C-alpha positions in Angstrom: 154.2 241.0 119.1 154.6 238.5 121.9 150.9 238.4 122.4 150.1 237.3 118.9 149.7 233.6 119.8 147.1 234.4 122.5 145.3 236.7 120.0 145.2 233.9 117.3 143.9 231.4 119.9 141.2 233.8 121.0 140.2 234.3 117.4 140.0 230.6 116.7 137.9 230.0 119.8 135.5 232.8 119.0 135.2 231.7 115.3 135.1 227.9 115.6 133.5 227.4 118.9 136.3 225.9 120.9 138.7 223.0 120.6 137.5 219.7 119.0 138.0 218.0 122.4 135.4 220.3 123.9 133.0 219.4 121.1 133.4 215.7 121.8 132.8 216.3 125.5 129.5 217.9 124.6 128.5 214.9 122.5 129.2 212.3 125.3 125.6 211.0 125.2 126.1 209.7 121.7 128.4 206.8 122.8 125.8 205.1 125.1 123.1 205.6 122.5 125.4 204.0 119.9 126.1 201.1 122.2 122.4 200.6 122.8 121.7 200.6 119.1 124.5 198.1 118.5 123.1 195.8 121.2 119.6 196.1 119.6 120.9 195.5 116.1 123.1 192.6 117.1 120.9 190.7 119.5 117.3 191.9 120.0 115.8 193.1 116.7 113.8 191.1 114.2 116.6 191.5 111.7 119.5 191.1 114.2 122.7 189.4 113.3 122.1 186.7 116.0 118.7 185.9 114.5 120.1 185.8 111.0 122.8 183.4 112.1 120.3 181.2 113.9 118.0 181.1 110.9 120.9 180.2 108.6 121.7 177.2 110.9 118.1 176.1 110.9 118.0 176.5 107.1 121.0 174.2 106.8 119.3 171.5 109.0 116.1 171.8 106.9 118.1 171.5 103.7 119.6 168.2 105.0 116.1 167.0 105.9 114.9 167.9 102.5 117.7 165.9 100.8 116.9 162.9 103.0 113.2 163.1 102.1 114.0 163.4 98.4 116.2 160.2 98.6 113.4 158.4 100.5 110.9 159.5 97.8 113.1 158.3 95.0 113.5 154.9 96.7 109.7 154.6 97.1 109.1 155.7 93.5 111.6 153.1 92.3 109.8 150.4 94.3 106.5 151.4 92.8 107.9 151.4 89.2 109.6 148.0 89.7 107.1 145.1 89.1 109.0 142.6 91.3 109.3 145.1 94.2 105.6 146.0 93.8 104.6 142.3 94.0 106.7 141.7 97.1 105.2 144.8 98.8 101.7 143.6 98.0 102.5 140.1 99.2 103.9 141.4 102.5 100.9 143.6 103.0 98.5 140.7 102.4 100.5 138.5 104.8 100.7 141.1 107.6 97.2 142.6 107.4 95.0 139.7 106.2 96.9 136.7 107.5 97.4 135.1 104.1 100.0 132.3 103.8 101.7 130.4 101.0 100.8 126.8 100.5 102.6 124.7 103.2 103.2 127.6 105.6 101.8 127.8 109.1 100.9 131.1 110.7 101.4 131.6 114.4 99.7 134.6 116.0 101.1 135.7 119.3 99.0 138.3 121.0 100.9 141.4 122.2 100.8 142.7 125.8 98.3 145.4 125.1 95.9 143.2 123.0 94.9 141.1 126.1 92.4 143.8 127.2 
């Protein structure tokens, strides 16, 4: 009767293949493989967490740029719809490109440093 504990342990070992600790020791190679996969999934892959984070930051910057461009577009469209602003823009263009002047104005042309060639 005193040997019953050893007999039960031998039975368990024969039936279930050893203690769970021994099974974990056999599967030691899984941990480095899991660590490599985690590094790949987190940093190196096309769909890695690092790349997703970087793309979300870039997307935020592009959204800000898009908002600024929309505001600029609205401003320019407003200038084109407004007759007074359109007249001022046309007048400024004629003055700068063609050298037109209002009656009584004198235009002075100063050559730039690179126009002396």
